[in-house]
N, C-alpha and C positions, 0 to 999 in steps of 0.2 A: 631610341624613342625620345621625342621631345616632350617637354612638359605640356600639359593640356592648355587649351585656350582659356579654360576656366581659371586655372592657376595664374596665367598671365594677367587676366582681368582683375583677379583678386589683389594682386600686388600693385595695381595702378591706383587702388582706392584705400587699401589698408595701410597702417603705419609701416614705414620701410623696415625691411628685415635687417639683421646685423650686417655689417660690412663683410664682404666675402673674403676668401683666403688670399686674394692677391695682395701682395705687399708684405705678407708675413714671411719671415726668414725661416724657411724650412730647415736650413742647416742648424740654426739655433735650436729649433724644436728637437731635431735629432740628437743634438749634443746634450740637452737637458734630459731627454728620455734615457739615453744611453748611460749617463752618469748615475741616474737614480737606480736603474736596473742593476748596474754593476755594483753599486754601493749596498744594495739590498741582498745580493747573492750570498748564500751561506752553504758550506759543505761540512760534512761530518759523518758520524755513525752513531747508531743506537743499537745496543745488543747485537753487534756484529753486522747490522744492516746499514749500508752506506746511503746517504741522502745528499741531494743538491737541489736547492730550490730558491725562489725569490721571496724573501720576507715581504709581506704587504707594506709594512712600515716598521723600521727598526725600533722606533720609540714606543709604538703601541701594539703592533701585531707581529710577534716574532715567530709564531708557528706557521705551518703550511696550511693555508686555506685553499680548499678545492678549486673554486671557480676563480680565485685570484691567480692561482698557478696556471690555469687554462688561459686566462687573458694575457698573463706575462709571457707564456710560451709563444703565443701568437706574435708578439712583438719581438721576442728574442730571435725569431727566424731571420730578421732583418739585420741583426747585429752580430750575434755569435750563434749560428744555427744549431750547433751541437747542444747548446744549453736548452733549447726547446725540447729536445729528446730527453735530456737529463731531468728537466723539470717534471715532465709528464711521466717519465719512468719512475721517478720518486713517488709520485702518487700511486702508481701501480704496486710499488713495494709495500704500501700500507694497506693493500686490499686483503680482506679475509678470503678464505678458501672458496666461499660462495660468490665472490665477486664484489661484495659490498665495499665501498670506500666512503669513509666518513667525511663530513664537511670540514673538519679541522684535524690535523695530524700533529701530535705533540712530540716532535723529534728530539727536543732537548730535555725531555723529562715529563712526567705526568702532571696533571692539573692538581694544584694544591691550594690551600687557603680558601679565601672567600669565593674564588672562581669556581670552586667545587660545587657551590650552591646553585649556580645558574648555567654552568656548562653542561652540555647534553652527554654526559658520560654515565655509565652504569656503575663501574668500579673505579676507584681512585687511580689505579695503575694502568688504565686503558690507554692504548696507543692513539686511538682516535675517538671522536664523538660517535654516538650511536645513531646520529641523524645525518641527513644528506644535504647537499646543495644541488642546484639544478644540474642534471647529468649531461655535461657538455664535453666530456673528455674525448669522445670520438670525433666531434666536430673540431676541437682544438688540434687534435692529432692530424686530421685531414688538412687543416689550414697551415700547420707549421711543420709537419714531419713527413707524412706519407699516408698510406692506406691503412686506416684503423682496422679494417676487417682482417688484415693479415696478422694482427696482434691478439693472441688468445686472451690475454688479461683484459684488454679493452672490450672484447666481445663478451666475456663473462660478466664484466661490470655492468654493461648495458642490459644483458639478459636478466641480471638480478633486478634492475630497476623495473623492467617490464613484468617480471614474475611477481614481485612483491608490492608494486605500487600501482599497477593498472587494475583498479578495483572493479571496473565495469566491462572489461574486455574490449574497449573501443580504441586502445592504444594510448590513452591519456593517463598521466600519472597524478597521484594524490599525495598530499602532504599531511604530516601530523602536527607541525608547529609552524608559525609564521617565518622563523629564521631559516627553515629549510628552503624557502624561496630565494634566499640571499637578500631579500628586501626588508627583513627584520621588522621595524616598527611602521612600515607603510600604512597609511590610514585606510587602505583597502581592507585591512584585516580588523579594523575596529568593530564593525558590525558583526563580525564572525566570532572573535574571541572575547570581545567586551573588556571587562576589567582585567582579564588574563592576557591581553595582547602584549606583545613585547614592548619593553620600555615602561610598563606600568607595574606597580608592586605585585599584582596578582600573577605576573608571569612566573614568579618563583613557584607558585602553587601549581601552575601548568607543568613546569619542568619536573617537579617532584612527583606529580601524578603519572606523567609519561615515563619517568625513570622507573617507577614501581611496576609499570607495565612493559618494561624492557624496550620502550620506544617502538614496539611492534604495531604497525598500523591497524591490523585486524583487531588487536586488543583495545587500541584507542577507540576505534569505531564502535566496538561492542560496548565500551564503557560510556558511550554517549558523545564521543568526539569532542570538538569538531574535527573533521578531516576536510581537506580543501583541494579542489582541482583548480590550480592557479595558472594564469596565462603565461607569464614569462618563463616559468619552469617548463611548460610544455612547448614553448617556442624553442628553447635550447635543447630540450629532449628531441623535438622534431628535427632540428638541424643535425643532431647526432644520428638519428635514424637514417636520414638521407646520406650522411657521410659513410655509414656502414653499408649502404646499398640496399637498405630495407624499405618497405612501403612507407609512403608519406603518411603522417598523422594530421596534416593540415586540414583535410576534409572533416575529420572528427573535431578538430579544434574549432572550426567555423560552426559546425552543427551544434556543438555543446556550449561554447563560450561567447559566440558572437551575438550581440543584441542588434538585430536589424533596425529596430526603431531608432536607437541611439547612434548606430554606426560605430560602435565600440566593442571591444572585448572585455569581459568582466569575469571574475572568478565565480565558481559555484561551490557551495559548502554543504555539508551534511552533518548536522541539521542545517537548514537554510539560515542565511544571515538575517539578523534582526535589524531591519532598516535598510536604507539605500547605501550602496557601496560607492564611496567617493571615486572620482575619476583620477587615476594616476598614470604615469608614463607607461606602466605595464599594459594598459589598454591599447597602446600604440605599438608595442613590441613585436606583434606579428609582421610588421613591415620588414623584419629581417628574414622572413621566410621566402625563398625564391619562387615557391609555387603558390603563394597567396593569390587568390583571384584578383585580377587587376582592378575591378570595380570596387572591391572592398579596400584595397590599398589606397586608391585615389580618394575614397571617402575619408579614410583615416588622415590622409595628408591635408586635403582641401577643406574639410569641415572642422578638423580638430587641431592637427599639428600647426597649420599656418594661421590659426586664430590667435588673438592676444593671450588666451589662456595658456598656450604652450610656446608661442613664438616670441621668446624673450631675447634681449640683446646678446646674451652669451650663447645659450643653447637651451633646449627644452628642460624645464624644471621637472623634478620627480613627482610633483603633484600639480594638477591644474591650478592656476593662480586664482580662479574664482571659487575654488572649494573652501568652505569654512575651515577645513583642517590644514590648508596650506600654511606653512610656517617656515621661517628661516632661523628659528632658534634651535640650537644643538641639543638643549636639555629641557626636560619637563619634569617637575618634581625632583630635580637633582639627578635624574636618570637620562642617559643618552637615548634619543629617539631618532634613529636614522631614517632617511628616505621620506621625509615629510615636506620637502620643498626644494632644497638645493639641487643643483645640477651635478650629475656624475658623468665622468667621461665614458664609461662603458655603455651606459644607456644612450648617450648621444651617438656613439659609434654604431650601435645596433640600429637606431633609427636612421642614421645616415646611410646605412646599407640599403634601406628601402628607398630613400630618395634617389640614390644612384641607379638602382635597378629600374625605377619607374621613370627615369629621365628628367627629374627635377634638378637640373644642373646648377642653376643659380642658387637655389635653396640649399643644395648640398654644399656648395662653396661657402655660403653664408654661415651655415652651421659649423663647418670645418674651421672657418676663420675665427669664430667666437671661441671655440675650444682652444685653438692654438694661442690666441692672445691671452686667454686666461692662464694657460700654462706658463707663458713667457713673463706675464706680469706678476703672478702670484706663486709661481713654483708648482711643483708636483704635489698638489694637495688631494685629500680624500674626496672632497666635493667643493663646489663653488657657488657663490651667490649668483643666481641666474640673471641678475640685473646689472651688477657692476663688476663681476668676475673676482670678487674678494675670495681668497682662499679660506677654506674652512676644514675642520676635522684634522685628521692625522697629516703629518708632513712627510715628504719623500715617499709618496704613495705610489706603489708600483704600477697598478693597472692604469693609472692616468697616463702612462707611456703609450696607451692606445692613441694618444694625440698624434703619434707618428704615422698611424694608419690614415689619419686625415690629412697630414701634411704631405705625405708621399703616397697617394692612392695606388692601390694594387689593382692591376687589370682584372683580377678575379673577384673584386668586390661586388661587381654587378650580379654575380651569381652566388653571393654569400660564401665565397671561398670553398665551394664544394667541388671544384675541378681539382685535378691532380696538382699537388704542390709544385709551385714554380721554383726555379733556381733562386737561391738566396740573393736579395738585393745588395 
């Protein structure tokens, strides 16, 4: 499918997009990504349980983070396919009997010291946090390994998510804390959690309250919440549902979270948010869904993604540039506040999947080129300045290896990697 005439006209008048991927040395991108993943790989055992996973960043994040491992496994299939299976199987070894998998697994020992104050653990010796990250294990397994429906542990994990977090029976999941979305201090949560939003001093109060309630969503809701139905979380959940061969939740996502007037997806909270919810990249993340209605996808692209508020020289920022909350500072009040402006490679890749599916070939190449140049000029960083590609955050950051997905596009990208896994590249 070719890009629409409207998109072509838009680019004759708007500021030119970033240079496309032509001229970027894909072999150099592959070498940088392979080096980082290999350097971050760790193996060992805890209490007789063997583990093997990719540390998100050796200098800052040494534990196993749920969605980081899912993204790393997707790239490992191109380099050493067996490590994809090892990575995701290690997550499964951290599962409780009921299928729950926490968003951080402490394979090298329990949380101690000051981290105990703000990590979502109930008891000091816990193997994992008591909170989740977006449940994308089945989708990652489908993309990197094989059929997730044939793996009882994966099925049990996603059954737990549906059973415990689908509060209204429509297939959509709800969260107890902003960090469960993986988007931490995103300004979309400011009108919901207020002074207790992540990255503000009141977040410790939120963690303490939720720890006392065992991080059980029913207890949190009964205590006044907030609980949140968030967009990106449900996009990744929806991809996993499709990967498992289950009914799509895309219709429910559109009905519940799509604002027809704005042409954007926004989270819903209970109690409701106080004030307007800022526009972040999460509002565009349904582009990754292969069954998103085409008309909605084209509105997301042509009215928002290709506007100056998101179409920056590197790749889309995590917050629209015209939002008052847009910032390229890594800290506020001495605290790290992530997802408030810089570009992240995983978000760029998910949006790129939608551009590919909808036929925006030139735009997809431009986005891919911006990410690849950022990686080659600044290294594998946690995030990047969306205007000049300056590297920010942690170094040797594993999921930025998703740049390889942009440098060497997979033929399954146009269907969001939901077909049977291909032979390793």
